[in-house]
C-alpha positions as CSV (number, residue, x, y, z in Angstrom):
1,M,52.4,-49.9,56.1
2,A,49.7,-50.8,53.5
3,A,47.7,-48.1,52.0
4,K,44.1,-48.1,52.6
5,S,41.4,-47.6,49.7
6,Q,39.9,-44.4,49.3
7,L,36.5,-45.6,50.6
8,E,38.3,-47.1,53.6
9,Y,39.6,-43.6,54.4
10,E,36.3,-41.9,53.8
11,N,34.6,-44.3,56.2
12,E,37.3,-43.7,58.8
13,V,37.1,-39.9,58.8
14,R,33.3,-40.2,58.9
15,S,33.5,-42.1,62.1
16,W,35.8,-39.4,63.6
17,G,32.8,-37.0,63.5
18,F,34.7,-34.1,62.1
19,P,32.3,-31.5,60.6
20,H,34.6,-30.2,57.7
21,V,36.8,-32.3,55.5
22,F,39.0,-32.0,52.5
23,T,42.0,-33.5,50.6
24,W,44.1,-32.4,47.9
25,T,46.7,-34.0,45.7
26,D,50.1,-32.3,45.1
27,G,52.7,-32.3,42.3
28,P,56.2,-33.4,43.1
29,N,57.8,-31.9,46.2
30,A,55.3,-29.0,46.8
31,H,56.4,-26.7,49.8
32,Y,53.9,-24.7,51.8
33,N,55.5,-21.6,53.6
34,P,54.9,-21.2,57.3
35,H,51.3,-20.8,58.0
36,S,48.6,-21.7,60.6
37,H,45.0,-22.5,60.8
38,R,42.2,-21.2,63.0
39,G,41.3,-24.5,64.8
40,L,42.7,-28.0,65.7
41,T,43.8,-29.6,62.2
42,T,44.5,-33.2,61.5
43,H,46.5,-34.4,58.5
44,L,46.2,-38.2,57.4
45,I,48.7,-39.3,54.8
46,L,47.1,-41.2,51.8
47,K,50.1,-41.7,49.9
48,G,53.8,-40.6,49.5
49,Q,55.4,-38.7,52.2
50,F,54.7,-35.5,54.2
51,T,57.4,-33.6,56.2
52,I,56.4,-30.8,58.7
53,T,58.5,-28.5,61.1
54,Y,57.5,-25.7,63.5
55,P,59.8,-22.9,62.7
56,K,59.1,-20.6,65.4
57,E,59.8,-23.2,68.1
58,K,62.8,-24.2,69.7
59,D,64.4,-27.3,68.3
60,A,62.4,-27.2,65.2
61,D,63.7,-30.4,63.6
62,K,61.8,-31.6,60.5
63,K,59.9,-34.8,61.0
64,T,58.7,-36.9,58.1
65,Y,55.6,-39.1,57.9
66,S,54.4,-41.9,55.8
67,V,51.2,-43.6,54.5
68,G,48.7,-44.2,57.1
69,D,50.3,-41.6,59.9
70,R,48.0,-39.0,61.4
71,I,49.4,-35.5,62.5
72,D,47.4,-33.2,64.7
73,V,48.2,-29.5,64.6
74,D,46.9,-27.2,67.4
75,A,45.0,-24.0,66.5
76,S,47.3,-21.2,65.4
77,R,50.4,-23.3,65.7
78,I,52.8,-22.0,62.9
79,H,54.0,-25.1,60.7
80,E,55.8,-25.5,57.3
81,V,55.1,-28.4,55.2
82,W,56.9,-30.2,52.3
83,M,55.2,-33.0,50.4
84,G,57.0,-35.9,48.6
85,P,56.7,-36.8,45.0
86,Q,53.0,-37.2,44.2
87,G,52.1,-36.9,47.9
88,S,48.3,-36.9,48.8
89,I,46.8,-36.2,52.1
90,F,43.5,-35.6,54.0
91,T,43.2,-32.6,55.9
92,L,40.4,-32.2,58.8
93,S,39.4,-29.5,60.9
94,Y,36.9,-28.3,63.3
95,I,36.8,-24.9,61.2
96,K,35.3,-24.1,58.0
97,L,36.8,-25.2,54.8
98,H,37.6,-21.6,53.6
99,Y,40.3,-21.2,56.1
100,L,42.2,-24.2,55.3
101,V,42.9,-23.5,51.5
102,T,44.0,-19.9,52.1
103,F,47.8,-20.5,51.6
104,I,49.1,-20.3,48.1
105,G,50.4,-23.8,46.6
106,S,50.0,-26.2,44.1
107,F,46.9,-28.3,45.0
108,Q,43.6,-29.7,43.6
109,L,40.7,-30.0,45.7
110,A,39.6,-33.5,45.4
111,F,36.5,-33.5,47.6
112,H,34.6,-31.7,50.4
113,L,32.7,-33.3,53.1
114,K,30.4,-30.8,54.9
115,A,29.2,-33.2,57.4
116,P,30.0,-36.8,58.2
117,Q,26.8,-37.9,56.4
118,L,27.0,-35.5,53.4
119,Y,29.7,-36.1,50.6
120,H,30.1,-33.6,47.8
121,K,32.4,-34.4,44.8
122,L,34.1,-31.2,43.7
123,T,36.6,-30.2,41.1
124,M,38.5,-26.8,40.7
125,A,37.6,-26.8,37.0
126,S,33.7,-26.7,37.8
127,S,33.9,-24.5,40.6
128,T,35.8,-21.8,39.0
129,S,34.5,-22.1,35.3
130,S,31.9,-19.2,35.7
131,F,34.7,-16.6,35.8
132,P,35.4,-14.7,32.8
133,P,38.8,-14.9,31.0
134,V,41.5,-12.4,32.2
135,V,42.8,-10.5,29.2
136,Y,45.6,-8.0,29.5
137,H,47.7,-6.1,26.9
138,V,51.4,-5.0,27.1
139,T,53.2,-2.4,25.2
140,K,56.8,-2.2,23.9
141,N,58.9,0.4,22.4
142,S,61.3,-0.3,19.2
143,S,64.8,1.1,18.9
144,S,63.3,3.5,16.4
145,G,61.0,4.9,19.1
146,T,57.7,3.6,17.8
147,S,55.4,1.9,20.0
148,S,53.7,-1.5,19.5
149,F,52.0,-4.4,21.4
150,E,54.0,-7.3,22.8
151,D,52.7,-10.7,22.1
152,V,51.5,-12.1,25.5
153,A,50.5,-15.6,26.7
154,S,47.1,-16.2,28.5
155,P,47.7,-15.4,32.1
156,P,48.1,-18.5,34.5
157,S,45.7,-18.8,37.4
158,Q,45.5,-20.9,40.5
159,P,42.4,-21.7,42.7
160,L,42.1,-20.1,46.1
161,G,39.7,-22.6,47.5
162,P,36.6,-24.2,45.8
163,T,35.0,-20.7,44.8
164,A,37.9,-18.2,44.2
165,K,40.8,-17.8,41.8
166,L,44.0,-15.8,41.3
167,S,45.3,-14.8,37.9
168,Y,48.8,-13.6,37.6
169,V,49.0,-10.5,35.2
170,Y,52.5,-8.7,35.4
171,S,55.4,-8.2,37.5
172,A,58.7,-6.1,37.5
173,P,61.8,-6.3,39.6
174,S,63.0,-3.4,41.9
175,N,65.0,-0.6,39.9
176,F,63.8,-2.0,36.6
177,S,64.6,-0.3,33.2
178,I,62.1,0.1,30.6
179,A,64.9,1.1,28.0
180,E,66.6,-2.3,28.8
181,N,63.3,-4.3,29.1
182,T,64.2,-5.6,32.6
183,D,60.7,-5.5,33.6
184,L,59.6,-7.5,30.5
185,K,62.3,-10.0,31.0
186,Y,61.4,-10.5,34.5
187,H,57.8,-10.9,33.7
188,Q,58.5,-13.5,31.1
189,T,60.5,-15.6,33.8
190,A,57.2,-15.8,36.0
191,P,56.0,-19.2,36.8
192,A,53.3,-20.7,34.6
193,E,52.3,-23.2,37.5
194,P,51.4,-22.4,41.1
195,P,52.5,-20.9,43.4
196,L,52.3,-17.9,41.1
197,R,53.9,-14.7,41.5
198,G,51.6,-12.5,43.6
199,F,53.5,-11.1,46.6
200,P,56.8,-9.1,45.5
201,P,59.8,-8.8,47.3
202,A,61.1,-5.4,48.3
203,G,60.9,-2.7,45.7
204,A,59.4,-5.1,43.0
205,V,55.9,-4.7,41.5
206,S,53.3,-7.6,40.9
207,S,49.8,-7.3,39.6
208,V,47.1,-9.9,39.7
209,I,43.3,-10.5,39.1
210,L,41.4,-12.1,42.0
211,D,37.9,-13.6,41.2
212,F,35.4,-14.4,44.1
213,G,32.4,-16.8,43.2
214,P,29.1,-16.3,44.9
215,N,29.0,-16.8,48.7
216,P,25.6,-18.4,49.6
217,T,26.6,-19.5,53.0
218,G,28.3,-16.3,53.9
219,E,31.8,-17.7,54.3
220,P,34.1,-15.1,55.9
221,G,37.5,-14.0,54.6
222,F,40.7,-15.0,56.1
223,M,42.8,-12.4,58.0
224,H,46.4,-12.0,56.5
225,R,49.1,-9.5,55.8
226,T,51.8,-8.9,53.1
227,K,54.6,-6.5,53.5
228,S,53.5,-4.5,50.5
229,L,51.8,-1.3,49.4
230,D,48.7,-2.4,47.5
231,H,46.5,-0.6,45.2
232,V,43.1,-2.5,44.9
233,V,40.3,-1.7,42.3
234,V,37.0,-3.6,42.3
235,L,36.1,-4.3,38.8
236,E,33.0,-6.3,39.2
237,G,30.5,-6.9,42.1
238,E,31.1,-5.8,45.7
239,L,33.7,-6.8,48.3
240,E,33.6,-6.5,51.9
241,L,37.1,-5.5,53.5
242,T,37.7,-6.2,57.2
243,L,40.5,-4.9,59.2
244,D,41.8,-6.7,62.3
245,G,40.8,-3.8,64.4
246,G,37.3,-4.6,63.7
247,E,36.4,-2.0,60.9
248,T,34.7,-3.1,57.9
249,R,33.8,-1.3,54.6
250,L,31.9,-2.4,51.3
251,V,34.0,-1.6,48.3
252,K,32.1,-1.1,45.2
253,V,32.8,-1.3,41.6
254,G,35.3,1.4,40.5
255,E,36.3,2.2,44.1
256,V,40.1,2.1,45.1
257,V,41.5,0.8,48.3
258,V,45.2,1.6,49.2
259,Q,46.4,-1.0,51.6
260,R,49.6,-0.3,53.5
261,A,50.8,-3.8,54.8
262,C,47.9,-4.0,57.1
263,W,46.0,-7.2,58.6
264,H,42.7,-7.5,56.4
265,S,40.3,-10.0,54.9
266,W,38.3,-10.0,51.8
267,K,34.9,-11.4,51.6
268,N,32.3,-11.6,48.8
269,P,29.0,-10.6,50.5
270,S,26.7,-11.7,47.7
271,K,24.9,-14.9,47.8
272,T,24.3,-14.9,44.0
273,E,26.9,-12.6,42.2
274,R,30.5,-13.0,41.6
275,A,33.1,-10.3,42.2
276,R,36.5,-9.3,40.6
277,M,39.4,-7.2,41.8
278,L,42.8,-5.8,40.3
279,A,45.5,-5.8,43.1
280,I,48.8,-4.1,42.3
281,A,51.4,-4.6,44.9
282,V,54.8,-3.0,45.5
283,G,57.2,-4.8,48.1
284,D,57.9,-2.9,51.2
285,A,61.4,-2.9,52.7
286,G,62.3,-6.3,53.9
287,A,59.6,-8.0,51.9
288,V,60.4,-11.4,50.3
289,E,58.7,-13.0,47.4
290,G,55.6,-15.0,48.2
291,G,55.7,-13.7,51.7
292,M,52.3,-13.6,53.4
293,E,51.5,-13.9,57.0
294,M,48.1,-15.3,58.5
295,K,46.1,-15.4,61.7
C-alpha cells in the first residue's frame, strides 16, 4: 500500500475528530514493554512496520501491521509493541497527551494536535531546553588507599513527554564490591541512549534526576508502580505526590519521600515554575530491570 504524505495523514486525522493526537519516530527495532492507556487509542502506521501483542490474553500471538494500517486499542488493554527499522506511527486518543507518553522508550515527539483545528509544531529539544544540566561527581580509591575523583561523562537523558526529562546518574548491581569496582564497571555499561537504566532489578541500585517543566494546564501525573524501594528528594520547586488510595501530599524542596513499591503519580502543580527531584531506587525481590506497571 502506497504511503500517504504527511499532510494527507494530518487532514485524515483531523477529519476523525480526535481531540488529542501525537506522533513519534523511533530508531531501529524499538521495543515497548507491556503497558496500557487510559482511553481508546488508535495507532496509524506512517512507515515501516508495527508489531503488537496482548501478553495477558489467551492466544496472544504477535500481529504485524504495515503502512496505512490502523489499530484500535481499548482502554486499559495491556499490550506490547515492537517497531520495525525506522518505523513511524500516529497515535491518537480521547485522553490527554500526557498519559500516552509515560512509558519509557526511544522516541521523539514530532507534533501535538490539541484539537482538530489547532496544530502545534513541537520538538523535544525546545521543550526541555530550560532544564539546568545535571552534574555529578564519582570518587574512587587507589591501590595505595588514597581517594580521587573518577572522570565521568555527561549523564544521558531522555524526554518523558513534551515537558519532562529523565537523566541517568549512577547504578550498581546486586552484591557489588567497591574494592573490586564492580559498581563502577556496571555503571560504565549503562546505555547512553533510551531506554535508560532507571528501574533496577532485584538487589541493584539506580539513581536518576527527574525534571518537570511548568504545568500551565494542570496536567495530572500518571499512576504507576515499580518493584523497588525508592528514596526521593525534591531538589527544586514543589511536586504533588498522589497515591492510588486517594491521598495527596505536596512535597517541598529538601523533603524526602520513601516509596515502598506503591502505586503513585507525580505532578508539578506550578503553572510557571519547574521542579526537579533525585530518585534512588533499590530493586525489590523479583524486580526486573526496566519493570514498571501502569494503570
